[in-house]
N, C-alpha and C positions, 0 to 999 in steps of 0.2 A: 184533838187528834191524839190517839194513844201511841206511845213509843215503846218498842221492845227494849228490854234491858240487855246490855252487852254481857258477855260471859263473865267478865270480872265483877261487874256490879251484881249480877245474878248470884254468883258465889258468895259475895259479901252479904247480900240480903239473907240468903238461906242460912249462912253461918250465924248471923245476928239473931235470926228467929230461933235457931236451935239453941243458941247460948241463952236466950231469954227463957225458952221452954225448960232448959236445964236448970236455970235458977229457981224455977217453980217446981222442980222435980217431976216434970211431965215426961221428960226424956232423959236417958242416961247414955253417956259414951260407952261403947263396947269395942273390943277388938274384933276384927273381921278376918275372913280367910283371904282378904285382898290386902293390898299394901296401903290402905287408908283406914282411918278410924270410922266406925259406924255409929249409928244412934239407935237406941231401942226405946220404943214407947213404953212408959211405965204402965204396968197392968192396971193400976188404979186411976190412970189418967183418962181412960176411955170407958164408957159404959154402953154396951149394946143391949137393946131390949127387943124382944120379939114383938112385932106389930100386931095389931088387931085385924089385919087383913088390908086389902086394897080398897081405896075409895070407890072404885068402879065395881066392887064386889066380885071381880074375877078371882079365880084361885091363884095361888102362888106358883111360880114357874118351878117345877120339880127339879130341873137341872141345877138351878141356883140354890135351892133349899139343900140338896145333896152336897153341892160344892162347899157351901159355907159350913155345914155340919162336919164334913170330912176335914176341912181345914182347921176348924175349931178343935176337933179331937186330936189331930196331928200336932197342933201347937201346944195343946194341953199336955200331951205325952212327951214333948221335947223332941219331935222328929228332927233328925240331923240333916238329911239332904232334901229338905222340903222345897227349896228354891233353886235347885240346879246342881250341877256337878262342878268339881274343882279340878283344875290341872295346874301343875307348877313346872317351872323350868328346872332342869338339872344339868347344868353345863359348867364349864370352867369359870364363867362369869359370876357364878353364885358361890359365896364363901363356903368353905369346907364344912363348918358346923351346920349350916342351914341345909346343905346337900345331905348330910347324914340324917338330920331330922326327917327330911322328905323321903329318904329311903325307908326309914322306919315306918313312916305313915303309909307309904306305898305297899310295903310287905304286910304290915299289920299283924304280925305273929305275936304270940304271947310275950316273947322276949322283947320284941319291938315296943309293945304297949307298955311294958315295964320301964324301958328306957325313956319313952315319951313322958311317962308320969314323973320320972325323976327330973326331966328337963322342962317341965311344964312352966315354971315361973320365968325362966330365961326365954322360952319360946314366946310366952305371952307379951313380954317386954318388947320384942321385935315384931310382933304381929303375925307370928307363925302359929296357926291353929294346931291342936293336937288330935284332930279327927282323921279318919281314913282318907287317903289321897288316891282317887281312882285312876288318875292319869299323870304320867311324867313325860315331859318333853325333853329328850336327850339329844346328844350329838349322834350323827348317823352311825358311827361305829361303836357307840356306847362305851367309849374308852374309860369312862369314870368308874367302871366296875359295879354298876347297879346289879344286884342279884335278881335276875328275871327268870330263874330256872323254873318257877312254879307257873309261869304264864302258859296259856294254851293258844295264844295268838299274838303276833307282833305286827304292827302296822309300820311299813316303811314308806315314807312320803317321797323323799328324794333319793331314789335308788341309784347307786353307781352303775355305769354302763355294763360292767362285766359281773357275772354272778359271783365269781370268786371274791370280789371286793365287798360284797354285802353278806355272803353266806358264812364267812369265817368268823365275824364277830358274834353271830348268833350261835354258831357251833361252839365257839370258845366259852360262851356263857352257859353252855349245857342246857339250852332251852329245849324242852320237850314239847315243841309246838306241833299242833296238827294243822295250823294255818299260818301262812305269811300273807299279809294283805298289803297290796301296793296301790298307789294312786296312779301308777303308770303301767297300764297293761302291756305296753310294747316290750317291756323288759322280760316278759315271760315267753 
């Protein structure tokens, strides 16, 4: 009878396999945009070859042919957001230096990119990537002073009961929004 591995044993097995593959230079540890170390398959560790066709002589599925070619082209060109979007916390629980980096990543102006380039080594050591950050998760009143004046929409998830309690932080930040999006339509 087969027995499933518990979570701890599973993690230990995967860790041991990655360590062994790393010793043969098949994978390499890399920093990720998450709070854990990632692993990258070495380009020379895998060889994909185009097949001669299917044994049943049917044609290849055009969807998968297109998908694999598109992914291969994207990976070869170094596509940044290939596997999803990233959002980060920007609250008082995050240390000030990291919040500053996240603001620079969020705004992504020329000056911000210069600052990120200067802080690249420090950021890499703590696992903070230097790529654009499309979403910040802030306190409801945005008290930490994130410059959001260039946004054209603000999403308010937990809106206070009175309009004056949520409209002043947005006005104070000089947001020139055309849209305020809420998950609670009763507030309108």
